[in-house]
Each structure stands twice: as C-alpha cells, then as structure tokens.
N, CA and C of each residue as an Amber inpcrd file, in Angstrom:
protein
   582
   4.7960000 -21.6890000  18.1460000   5.8700000 -20.9030000  17.2690000
   4.8020000 -19.9950000  16.5050000   5.5720000 -18.5790000  16.5520000
   4.6920000 -17.4880000  15.9130000   4.9600000 -17.8000000  14.3170000
   4.2670000 -17.4710000  13.5870000   4.0340000 -17.2280000  11.8790000
   5.1940000 -16.4940000  11.7290000   5.6600000 -16.7020000  10.6520000
   7.1660000 -15.7590000   9.9130000   6.2690000 -14.8070000   9.0120000
   6.5230000 -13.4480000   9.1700000   6.2510000 -12.3600000   8.2560000
   6.3320000 -12.2200000   7.1460000   5.5470000 -12.6620000   6.2300000
   5.5950000 -12.6070000   4.5990000   6.2340000 -11.4770000   3.9050000
   6.4090000 -11.5880000   2.7550000   6.9140000 -10.3070000   2.3040000
   5.7320000  -9.6320000   1.3040000   4.4250000  -9.9920000   1.2780000
   3.4610000  -9.3290000   0.6140000   2.5400000  -8.8210000   1.7630000
   1.9300000  -7.6110000   1.6850000   0.6460000  -7.2990000   2.2350000
  -0.2440000  -8.5160000   2.8830000  -0.4930000  -9.1660000   1.9210000
  -1.4050000 -10.1800000   2.3650000  -1.1410000 -11.2440000   3.5310000
   0.5040000 -11.5230000   2.6540000   1.0020000 -12.5390000   3.9110000
   1.2290000 -12.1350000   4.8400000   1.7790000 -10.7420000   5.3660000
   2.0920000  -9.9470000   6.3770000   0.6800000  -9.9560000   7.2920000
  -0.6410000  -9.7500000   6.7780000  -1.7410000  -9.7180000   7.3010000
  -2.0530000 -11.1300000   8.1000000  -1.7910000 -12.0030000   7.2500000
  -2.1240000 -13.3590000   7.4360000  -1.2370000 -13.7870000   8.6040000
   0.0600000 -13.3990000   8.6830000   0.9260000 -13.7690000   9.9250000
   0.4030000 -13.1940000  11.1920000   0.0740000 -11.9250000  11.1830000
  -0.5110000 -11.1800000  12.1850000  -1.4500000 -11.7010000  12.5680000
  -2.5300000 -12.2300000  11.6710000  -3.8390000 -13.0180000  12.2740000
  -3.5900000 -14.2310000  12.9560000  -2.6130000 -15.0680000  12.5720000
  -2.3850000 -16.2460000  12.9290000  -1.4810000 -15.9750000  14.2040000
  -0.9410000 -14.9200000  14.4280000   0.0780000 -14.7100000  15.9450000
  -1.1050000 -14.2120000  16.7860000  -1.7960000 -13.4480000  16.6090000
  -2.8980000 -13.0140000  17.2260000  -3.7050000 -14.0880000  17.7620000
  -4.2400000 -15.1510000  17.0680000  -4.8120000 -16.1540000  17.2300000
  -4.1850000 -16.9980000  18.5790000  -2.8870000 -17.5130000  17.8850000
  -1.8610000 -18.0920000  18.8280000  -1.8240000 -17.3180000  20.1770000
  -1.5140000 -16.1180000  20.2480000  -1.4050000 -15.4960000  21.7090000
  -2.6060000 -14.9910000  22.2810000  -3.5740000 -14.7890000  21.7490000
  -4.8600000 -14.3500000  22.6050000  -6.1260000 -15.2820000  22.7500000
  -5.9970000 -16.4850000  21.6040000  -7.2490000 -17.1750000  21.7380000
  -8.4550000 -16.4410000  20.7640000  -8.1330000 -15.5100000  20.3290000
  -9.3520000 -14.9560000  19.4650000  -8.6620000 -14.7050000  18.1540000
  -9.8970000 -14.7670000  17.2510000  -9.4350000 -14.4270000  15.5300000
  -9.6220000 -12.4240000  15.2540000  -8.9930000 -12.5600000  14.4250000
  -9.2300000 -10.9550000  14.0420000 -10.7560000 -10.7420000  13.9510000
 -11.4710000 -11.5010000  13.5430000 -12.7780000 -11.0760000  13.4980000
 -13.7100000 -11.0030000  14.7220000 -13.2760000 -11.7540000  15.5780000
 -13.7030000 -11.7750000  17.1770000 -13.3750000 -10.6190000  17.5760000
 -11.8430000  -9.9710000  17.5840000 -11.3710000  -9.0290000  18.4190000
 -12.3150000  -7.6260000  17.3140000 -12.6660000  -7.7880000  16.2510000
 -13.2540000  -6.7960000  15.6310000 -14.6630000  -6.5540000  15.9660000
 -15.3360000  -7.6980000  16.2600000 -16.8920000  -7.7650000  16.6280000
 -16.3810000  -7.0230000  18.1490000 -15.2980000  -7.3500000  19.0870000
 -15.6930000  -6.8190000  20.5860000 -15.2550000  -5.3570000  20.3000000
 -14.2680000  -4.7820000  19.4130000 -14.2100000  -3.5370000  19.3430000
 -15.4180000  -2.6650000  18.5740000 -16.0920000  -3.4310000  18.0400000
 -17.4360000  -2.6560000  17.5690000 -18.2840000  -2.3330000  18.8780000
 -18.2560000  -3.5930000  19.3980000 -18.9310000  -3.5410000  20.3020000
 -18.6810000  -2.6590000  21.9340000 -17.4790000  -2.5780000  22.5240000
 -17.3600000  -1.9040000  23.5410000 -15.9110000  -0.7430000  23.4460000
 -15.3200000  -0.8520000  22.4970000 -14.4090000   0.3520000  22.1360000
 -15.1020000   1.5710000  21.7690000 -14.3480000   2.9190000  21.7200000
 -14.7420000   4.0450000  21.1100000 -15.3110000   3.8180000  19.6050000
 -15.6100000   4.5780000  19.3640000 -16.5250000   4.4700000  17.6280000
 -15.5200000   4.6880000  16.9320000 -14.5070000   5.8130000  17.3260000
 -13.4970000   6.2510000  16.1530000 -12.6310000   5.3180000  15.9470000
 -11.4220000   5.0630000  15.0320000 -10.3970000   4.0560000  14.6470000
  -9.5360000   4.5030000  15.5720000  -9.0160000   5.7910000  15.9110000
  -7.7720000   6.1140000  16.9760000  -8.6460000   5.5050000  18.0830000
  -9.6640000   5.7920000  18.6270000 -10.1930000   5.2670000  19.6640000
 -10.0080000   3.6140000  19.9130000 -10.3750000   3.1050000  18.9400000
 -10.4700000   1.6860000  18.9170000  -9.0240000   1.0870000  19.0420000
  -8.0150000   1.7220000  18.1620000  -6.6400000   1.1020000  18.2740000
  -6.3300000   1.3220000  19.7190000  -6.4850000   2.5370000  20.3900000
  -5.9080000   2.7990000  21.6530000  -6.6340000   2.3360000  22.8700000
  -7.7720000   1.6760000  22.5670000  -8.5230000   0.8140000  23.3800000
  -7.6800000  -0.6020000  23.3550000  -7.5710000  -1.2000000  22.1540000
  -7.1090000  -2.5260000  21.9510000  -5.4590000  -2.4780000  22.5500000
  -4.5110000  -1.2360000  22.5300000  -3.6300000  -1.2490000  22.8540000
  -3.5210000  -1.1840000  24.5240000  -4.2850000  -0.4830000  24.9310000
  -4.0290000   0.2720000  26.3330000  -4.7810000  -1.1980000  27.0920000
  -6.1130000  -1.4880000  26.7250000  -6.9360000  -2.2900000  27.5560000
  -6.4240000  -4.0930000  27.4000000  -6.2080000  -4.3320000  25.9200000
  -5.8440000  -5.3690000  26.0010000  -4.0510000  -6.0140000  25.5570000
  -3.4400000  -5.1250000  25.5510000  -2.0120000  -5.1150000  25.3850000
  -1.4000000  -5.4750000  23.7710000  -2.3030000  -5.2590000  23.0220000
  -2.4770000  -5.6700000  21.5710000  -0.8170000  -4.7830000  20.6840000
  -0.3250000  -5.2420000  19.8980000   0.6750000  -4.7250000  19.3500000
   0.0030000  -3.6110000  18.5450000   0.1530000  -2.5620000  18.2120000
  -0.1820000  -1.4040000  17.4080000  -0.7290000  -2.0550000  16.0920000
   0.2490000  -2.7440000  15.1240000   0.0140000  -3.2070000  13.9060000
  -1.5770000  -4.0390000  14.0250000  -1.1480000  -5.0750000  14.8960000
  -2.6820000  -5.6450000  14.9550000  -4.0940000  -4.8620000  15.5050000
  -3.7150000  -3.7740000  16.3900000  -4.5560000  -3.0060000  16.6900000
  -5.3800000  -2.3900000  15.6900000  -4.2010000  -1.8950000  14.9260000
  -4.8890000  -1.2740000  13.4950000  -5.3820000  -1.7810000  12.4660000
  -5.0840000  -3.1500000  12.6620000  -5.7370000  -4.2150000  11.6130000
  -7.0670000  -4.5130000  12.1320000  -7.1030000  -4.7240000  13.4490000
  -8.6200000  -4.9850000  13.9140000  -9.4680000  -3.8670000  13.7920000
  -9.2130000  -2.4040000  13.9920000  -9.9880000  -1.5460000  13.8740000
 -10.4060000  -1.3200000  12.4440000  -9.5680000  -1.0270000  11.7690000
  -9.8520000  -1.3580000  10.1360000 -10.8710000  -2.2780000   9.7330000
 -10.5980000  -3.5000000   9.9580000 -12.0290000  -4.6390000  10.0250000
 -13.0060000  -4.4680000  10.9740000 -12.7770000  -4.0020000  11.8730000
 -14.2930000  -3.3270000  12.8970000 -15.0850000  -2.5590000  11.8740000
 -14.5130000  -1.5830000  10.9290000 -15.0740000  -0.4430000  10.2930000
 -15.3790000  -1.0200000   8.8390000 -15.2360000  -2.3100000   8.5810000
 -15.4770000  -3.2010000   7.2760000 -14.6390000  -2.8310000   6.2410000
 -13.5440000  -2.5370000   6.5080000 -12.2580000  -2.3830000   5.3160000
 -12.3250000  -3.5510000   4.8980000 -12.0550000  -3.5780000   3.4670000
 -11.4250000  -4.9630000   3.1140000 -10.1980000  -5.3620000   3.6760000
  -9.6510000  -6.5830000   3.4490000  -8.5110000  -6.7140000   4.2290000
  -7.6900000  -7.2660000   2.8140000  -6.2570000  -7.5950000   2.9710000
  -5.4510000  -7.5730000   1.9180000  -5.3900000  -9.0210000   0.7880000
  -6.3170000  -9.9540000   1.6090000  -6.4780000 -11.1440000   0.6310000
  -7.2600000 -10.6720000  -0.8290000  -8.0210000  -9.6970000  -0.6220000
  -9.0070000  -9.4360000  -1.7440000  -8.5340000  -8.2430000  -2.5760000
  -7.3650000  -8.2130000  -3.5970000  -6.9700000  -6.9330000  -3.9790000
  -8.0120000  -6.2760000  -4.6430000  -8.6780000  -6.7650000  -5.4300000
  -9.8940000  -6.3640000  -6.0380000 -10.9980000  -5.3900000  -5.3160000
 -10.9000000  -5.7690000  -4.0440000 -11.6400000  -4.9650000  -3.1780000
 -10.9970000  -3.5760000  -2.8530000  -9.7030000  -3.8340000  -2.5280000
  -8.8430000  -2.6820000  -2.1230000  -8.7150000  -1.8060000  -3.2610000
  -8.4610000  -2.2380000  -4.4930000  -8.5690000  -1.4120000  -5.7680000
  -9.9390000  -0.7090000  -5.7400000 -10.7260000  -1.3530000  -5.6660000
 -12.2970000  -0.8790000  -5.7730000 -12.2450000   0.4490000  -4.8860000
 -11.7470000   0.0980000  -3.6240000 -11.9320000   1.0180000  -2.5720000
 -11.1220000   2.5330000  -2.9400000  -9.6760000   2.1540000  -3.4530000
  -9.0910000   3.3120000  -3.9420000  -9.6800000   4.2080000  -4.9050000
 -10.3380000   3.6250000  -6.0120000 -10.5770000   4.2690000  -7.1800000
 -12.2070000   4.2930000  -6.9100000 -12.8940000   4.7090000  -5.6270000
 -14.1700000   5.0060000  -5.5170000 -14.4090000   6.3690000  -5.8100000
 -15.7030000   6.4170000  -6.1400000 -16.2890000   7.8170000  -5.9170000
 -15.8040000   8.9290000  -7.0690000 -15.0520000  10.1310000  -6.3540000
 -14.1800000  11.0000000  -7.5180000 -13.0810000  10.6690000  -7.9030000
 -12.3260000   9.5730000  -7.4270000 -11.2660000   9.0120000  -7.9900000
 -11.7320000   8.0340000  -9.1690000 -12.5030000   7.7180000  -9.2700000
 -12.9900000   6.5270000 -10.3570000 -12.2780000   6.9700000 -11.8470000
 -12.0170000   7.9930000 -12.2050000 -11.7340000   8.3390000 -13.5600000
 -10.1500000   8.2650000 -13.4420000  -9.4610000   7.9620000 -12.1930000
  -8.0270000   7.5810000 -12.3470000  -7.6820000   6.2110000 -12.6180000
  -8.8860000   5.3610000 -12.4300000  -8.4230000   3.8990000 -12.6370000
  -7.7890000   3.5790000 -14.0810000  -8.2190000   4.2890000 -15.0740000
  -7.5340000   3.9670000 -16.5700000  -6.2630000   4.4510000 -16.6200000
  -5.7870000   5.4040000 -15.6900000  -4.5790000   5.6580000 -15.8340000
  -3.8550000   4.8820000 -14.8540000  -3.8900000   4.1870000 -13.9490000
  -3.6280000   3.4540000 -13.1560000  -3.5980000   2.0350000 -14.1160000
  -4.2840000   1.6820000 -14.5680000  -4.2450000   0.4280000 -15.5140000
  -3.1520000   0.5530000 -16.7660000  -3.1400000   1.7180000 -17.1840000
  -2.0930000   2.1310000 -18.1730000  -0.6060000   1.8310000 -17.3740000
  -0.2710000   2.4070000 -16.2000000   1.0050000   2.4560000 -15.3240000
   1.3340000   0.9480000 -15.1130000   0.5830000   0.0410000 -14.6280000
   0.3810000  -1.4460000 -14.5410000   0.6040000  -1.9310000 -15.4610000
   0.1170000  -1.7540000 -16.8500000   0.5160000  -2.2530000 -17.8910000
   2.3740000  -1.8930000 -18.2790000   2.3840000  -0.7460000 -18.2360000
   4.0430000  -0.3100000 -18.6210000   4.8690000  -1.1540000 -17.4360000
   4.4150000  -1.4030000 -16.3970000   5.2560000  -1.7750000 -15.2600000
   5.6300000  -3.4490000 -15.5420000   4.4260000  -4.3020000 -15.9950000
   4.5410000  -5.5290000 -15.7090000   5.0530000  -5.9290000 -17.4220000
   5.2790000  -5.1040000 -18.2300000   6.0390000  -5.6400000 -19.6250000
   7.5850000  -5.6960000 -19.2260000   7.7610000  -5.0390000 -17.9270000
   9.1420000  -4.7570000 -17.7340000  10.0150000  -6.4510000 -17.4880000
   9.1040000  -7.2240000 -16.6910000   9.6830000  -8.2770000 -16.6690000
   8.6520000  -9.0580000 -16.0230000   8.8690000 -10.7040000 -16.0340000
   7.3160000 -11.9060000 -15.5190000   7.8040000 -11.5550000 -13.9970000
   8.8590000 -10.8920000 -13.2570000   9.1090000 -10.8290000 -11.9670000
   8.5730000  -9.6090000 -11.0910000   7.8000000  -8.9010000 -12.2310000
   6.9910000  -7.8100000 -11.4250000   5.8630000  -8.2670000 -10.7340000
   5.8270000  -7.7060000  -9.5590000   4.4000000  -8.0660000  -8.5950000
   3.6090000  -6.5880000  -8.1920000   2.6570000  -6.9110000  -8.3100000
   1.6170000  -5.8270000  -8.1750000   1.2390000  -5.9580000  -7.0720000
   1.1980000  -5.2250000  -6.0390000   0.3970000  -5.5260000  -4.6540000
  -0.4200000  -4.4390000  -4.1360000  -1.3160000  -4.4190000  -4.3200000
  -2.7130000  -3.7810000  -3.6750000  -2.6370000  -3.4700000  -2.2720000
  -2.5980000  -1.9500000  -1.6140000  -2.6250000  -1.7620000  -0.2420000
  -4.1090000  -0.9860000  -0.1380000  -4.0790000  -0.3220000   1.0230000
  -5.2720000   0.5570000   1.0430000  -5.1490000   1.9610000   0.2240000
  -4.0910000   2.6070000   0.3280000  -3.7570000   3.6750000   0.2810000
  -2.4850000   3.6270000  -0.8590000  -2.1810000   2.7150000  -1.3660000
  -1.4770000   2.6150000  -2.4790000  -1.2850000   1.3800000  -3.3420000
  -0.5940000   1.4020000  -4.4420000  -0.1140000  -0.0520000  -4.7250000
   1.2960000  -0.2050000  -5.0090000   1.9710000  -1.3770000  -4.4860000
   3.3610000  -1.3570000  -4.6050000   3.7020000  -2.2440000  -5.6820000
   4.8630000  -1.9380000  -6.2380000   5.3460000  -2.3360000  -7.5360000
   6.6500000  -2.9790000  -7.0700000   6.8220000  -4.2080000  -7.0850000
   8.0110000  -4.7620000  -6.4890000   8.6570000  -5.9710000  -7.2860000
   9.7550000  -6.0400000  -6.9880000  10.6250000  -7.0740000  -8.0070000
  11.2710000  -7.6610000  -6.7510000  12.7790000  -7.3780000  -6.2880000
  13.2050000  -8.0570000  -4.9750000  12.7090000  -7.2790000  -4.1210000
  12.6410000  -6.0220000  -4.1410000  12.2550000  -4.5880000  -3.1960000
  11.1500000  -4.1600000  -4.1170000  10.9270000  -3.4400000  -3.3200000
   9.7010000  -2.4540000  -4.0360000  10.4290000  -1.2540000  -4.6080000
  10.3310000  -1.2500000  -6.0740000  10.9260000  -0.1690000  -7.1390000
  10.1390000   0.8250000  -7.1530000   8.7160000   0.8240000  -6.8820000
   7.4240000   1.9160000  -7.4020000   6.5870000   1.5330000  -6.6430000
   5.9060000   2.7580000  -6.3450000   4.3550000   2.6250000  -5.9630000
   3.5940000   3.7040000  -6.8060000   2.0520000   3.2890000  -6.6110000
   1.0970000   4.3080000  -7.2380000  -0.0200000   4.5590000  -6.2490000
  -0.1020000   5.9260000  -5.7760000  -1.2080000   6.4120000  -5.0910000
  -2.0620000   7.3780000  -5.7700000  -3.3640000   7.2540000  -5.6970000
  -4.4380000   7.8430000  -5.9030000  -4.3350000   9.2460000  -5.0820000
  -3.2600000  10.2360000  -5.1910000  -3.0930000  11.2590000  -4.3890000
  -3.9940000  12.2880000  -4.1880000  -4.4670000  12.5490000  -5.4040000
  -5.9690000  13.3640000  -5.3040000  -7.1290000  12.9420000  -6.3510000
  -8.1340000  13.7040000  -6.4860000  -9.2740000  13.0260000  -7.2270000
  -9.1050000  13.5260000  -8.6700000  -7.8760000  13.8640000  -8.8770000
  -7.5720000  14.1720000 -10.3230000  -6.0120000  14.0260000 -10.6350000
  -5.4460000  13.1990000  -9.7150000  -3.9300000  13.0810000 -10.3150000
  -3.7310000  11.7800000  -9.3560000  -2.6490000  10.7260000 -10.1810000
  -2.1490000   9.8540000  -9.4120000  -0.4860000  10.3890000  -9.2440000
   0.2720000   9.5580000  -8.3770000   1.4540000   9.8920000  -8.3510000
   2.1930000   8.5170000  -8.5690000   3.4460000   8.4080000  -9.2970000
   3.8260000   7.3080000  -9.6370000   4.9580000   7.4670000  -8.7700000
   5.5100000   6.9380000  -7.4060000   6.5920000   6.9550000  -6.6500000
   7.5930000   6.0560000  -7.1110000   8.7640000   6.4600000  -7.3710000
   9.9820000   5.7120000  -7.8180000  11.2940000   5.7870000  -7.1500000
  11.7940000   4.4830000  -6.8660000  12.9910000   4.2580000  -6.0850000
  14.1280000   4.8970000  -7.4770000  14.7870000   5.7070000  -7.0810000
  15.7660000   6.2160000  -7.8720000  17.0150000   6.3490000  -6.7980000
  17.7140000   5.6490000  -6.4120000  18.8230000   6.0390000  -5.3830000
  20.1090000   6.8970000  -5.8910000  20.3110000   8.2370000  -5.4390000
  21.1040000   9.1190000  -6.2040000  21.0070000   9.9520000  -7.1710000
  19.6330000   9.8950000  -7.4650000  18.9800000  10.7890000  -8.4390000
  18.3580000  12.1900000  -7.7110000  18.3890000  13.0940000  -8.2890000
  17.7210000  14.6150000  -7.8100000  16.4170000  14.8480000  -8.5500000
  15.5740000  15.4220000  -7.8090000  14.4930000  16.0770000  -8.3520000
  14.7100000  16.9550000  -9.7730000  14.1770000  16.8120000 -10.9290000
  14.3760000  17.6630000 -12.0840000  13.3470000  17.0560000 -13.1380000
  12.9960000  18.3330000 -13.5530000  11.6450000  17.9430000 -14.5070000
  10.4620000  17.5210000 -13.9810000   9.7960000  16.5650000 -14.4980000
   8.7090000  15.6820000 -13.7140000   9.1490000  14.8210000 -12.6900000
  10.2800000  14.6910000 -12.3600000  10.6400000  13.9810000 -11.1450000
  10.3150000  14.7990000 -10.3130000   9.6040000  14.9430000  -9.1460000
   9.5990000  15.5740000  -8.0080000   9.8200000  14.7910000  -6.8370000
  10.4440000  15.4740000  -5.5020000  10.4200000  15.0800000  -4.3580000
   9.3200000  14.6690000  -3.7000000   9.1400000  13.4500000  -3.0160000
   7.8240000  13.2630000  -2.3360000   7.8720000  13.9990000  -1.0350000
   6.8350000  14.7150000  -0.6240000   6.7990000  15.3290000   0.6770000
   6.9460000  14.7430000   1.6320000   8.0410000  15.2290000   2.6580000
   8.2140000  14.4180000   3.9510000   9.4950000  13.4450000   3.9660000
  10.2660000  13.4060000   2.9830000  11.3260000  12.3430000   2.6990000
  12.6110000  12.7460000   2.5270000  13.3890000  11.9670000   2.7550000
  14.7990000  12.5230000   2.8250000  15.6450000  11.6220000   2.2820000
  16.9720000  11.6540000   2.2110000  17.6960000  11.1240000   1.3740000
  17.8210000   9.5100000   1.7410000  17.6320000   9.2500000   2.8030000
  17.5690000   7.8900000   3.3410000  16.0140000   6.9620000   2.8820000
  15.2260000   7.5320000   2.1010000  13.9410000   6.8100000   1.9290000
  14.2840000   6.2420000   0.8300000  13.7500000   5.1280000   0.7760000
  13.8400000   4.1960000  -0.7970000  13.0020000   4.8820000  -1.5050000
  12.0200000   5.2860000  -1.5160000  11.0790000   5.9160000  -2.7920000
  11.0560000   7.4560000  -2.1740000  11.9080000   8.0070000  -3.0820000
  11.8790000   9.8000000  -2.5080000  11.2570000  10.7340000  -3.6130000
  11.3150000  10.3080000  -4.7640000  10.8680000  10.9430000  -5.9940000
   9.4520000  10.2620000  -6.6450000   8.5680000  11.1480000  -7.1970000
   7.6090000  11.0020000  -7.4970000   7.4210000  11.4900000  -9.0380000
   6.4990000  10.9580000  -9.7790000   6.2430000  11.6600000 -11.2900000
   4.5640000  11.6600000 -11.1430000   4.1780000  13.0430000 -11.1090000
   2.6290000  13.2100000 -11.0560000   1.9470000  12.7850000 -12.2690000
   0.8440000  12.2360000 -12.8290000   0.3510000  11.8760000 -13.5900000
  -1.0450000  12.2180000 -13.7960000  -1.8230000  12.9040000 -14.5890000
  -3.2310000  13.2240000 -14.5740000  -4.1510000  12.8520000 -15.7110000
  -3.0780000  12.2680000 -16.6520000  -3.8440000  12.0620000 -17.6240000
  -3.2180000  10.7980000 -18.3370000  -3.8800000  10.3210000 -19.2700000
  -3.2480000   8.8840000 -19.9260000  -2.3990000   8.8050000 -20.6970000
  -2.0840000  10.3140000 -21.4740000  -1.3440000  10.2370000 -22.4000000
   0.1440000  10.9610000 -21.4960000   0.2070000  10.9540000 -20.4010000
   1.2280000  11.3630000 -19.3720000   1.9290000   9.8480000 -18.9800000
   1.3570000   8.8510000 -19.4950000   1.8370000   7.4370000 -19.0170000
   2.6700000   7.1210000 -20.4080000   3.7150000   8.2220000 -20.9590000
   4.5690000   8.1340000 -21.8060000   5.9780000   7.7900000 -21.6450000
   6.7260000   7.8710000 -23.0150000   8.1850000   7.0990000 -22.9390000
   8.8430000   7.6720000 -21.8370000   8.9820000   8.8560000 -21.5400000
   9.6690000   9.4200000 -20.0690000   9.1550000   8.8720000 -19.1530000
   8.0960000   8.4550000 -18.7840000   7.8240000   8.1650000 -17.2990000
   7.9320000   6.3270000 -17.4510000   7.6450000   5.9050000 -18.4280000
   8.1040000   4.4340000 -18.9040000   9.7050000   4.3840000 -18.5100000
  10.2340000   5.5230000 -19.1320000  12.1960000   5.1200000 -18.9510000
  12.5260000   5.2080000 -17.5110000  11.8630000   6.1740000 -16.6390000
  11.8950000   6.2040000 -15.1520000  11.6160000   5.1730000 -14.5470000
  10.5330000   4.6350000 -14.8470000  10.1060000   3.1100000 -14.5120000
  11.0690000   2.2250000 -14.4130000  11.3300000   2.1450000 -15.7490000
  12.3720000   1.0210000 -16.2810000  13.6600000   1.1100000 -15.3320000
  14.0730000   2.1830000 -15.1690000  15.4750000   2.7280000 -14.8850000
  14.9880000   1.9830000 -12.8930000  14.0470000   2.5670000 -12.3990000
  13.8000000   1.8220000 -10.8480000  13.4200000   0.2170000 -10.9130000
  13.3260000  -0.2000000 -12.2220000  13.1590000  -1.3360000 -12.0080000
  14.5460000  -2.0850000 -12.4860000  15.0790000  -1.7400000 -13.1380000
  16.7290000  -2.3640000 -13.3270000  17.7720000  -2.0650000 -12.4140000
  17.3510000  -0.9560000 -11.4110000  18.4010000  -0.6750000 -10.0670000
  17.7660000  -1.7290000  -9.2470000  16.7760000  -1.9650000  -9.1950000
  16.3480000  -3.1210000  -7.9860000  16.5810000  -4.5410000  -8.6560000
  16.8500000  -4.6610000  -9.7310000  17.4950000  -6.0650000  -9.9640000
  18.8990000  -6.2680000  -9.4400000  19.9720000  -5.3720000  -9.3310000
  21.2500000  -5.4710000  -9.0920000  21.3870000  -6.3330000  -7.6410000
C-alpha cells in the first residue's frame, strides 16, 4: 500500500520517500548515492537521468537530486531557514522573525512551514508565504481573493486570477512590519477560516 501524501512539506517528503522505497527497494539516500556516482553532475542532469534511465517520477527525482547535492530535507526546519537566510540574506532574518510573530499571534492554528525557497503560513490552507526575494527584501505573499493590487499590495509576477496567492507586500525593513501589513495578514488569515 502506498503512503498517503501529507499536508506539510515534511509529511509529503516522508510519503515520497516511503513510496520510493516500496516501489524500487532503494531509499532516498541510496538513490542519492547512485546519482552522485553515475548521473551527470548538474541537478537538471541528475533529475533527467533518474527519470529517463530509472523511470522515477519527477518529484521523487527532484528530491533525490537535491539530496545528492547535500540540501537539507524538510524534516529539519532550522536547516531550511539557515539555508534561506545564509550569506547576503542574513540581514533579512529579523524581518522574517517579526512577520512570523505577527502571524502566530493571529491564532493557535497557524502553522509555519519552512521549505527551501519560502516559508508557508497555513491555517486550513496556505494563507500567506514569506520569501527572501532579494538580498535586501522579503516578500509577504497573501491569499486575498477578490482584492486588487493597490498601495503596498503588488501583484506577484507570473500569477493570474486563479492563483491562490497572487498579491505580495515587499518588506525591506523591520519597521515595515507595521499595522497595515498586519491588517492584510489578518485579513488573509480570516478569509482562510471561512
């Protein structure tokens, strides 16, 4: 029997790993070792090799290729955050902490789920995300169906009206985690509770 996909990134990754072991007899680490030894060195090359040579699904192949490069998995949120705020983005960490604090005071049901490139804020569904978009700015994406860009609310590039999170608030300083940002965050939280 296949493992059921979880709701959090860590649960999804665990289910993919369990299904991979069941289907192939090899663990993610064993596949990552093979990818390091036999596949092309680039991530794209490794993913392609795992898909074409071994018939693995793209999601599993991507996870294996990332592991072959030594990336942290989703079971270690602290490592994911450390990677996200490494180097030139380290100065953004206090801003991130302020946004997370503003989100978690909205209710005990708020989940903070770090991934490799963003942190999801979830209640019943994702109501916001935080991304270190540049070395000088975070973006707070908010799920505000029916709202249009205005003032600090900007459209997320490449989104359309069907996307859940299509608006963002750029945040370059701690004092920008202000009453207005908190109102937008609370609105997104409240809309997700319906």
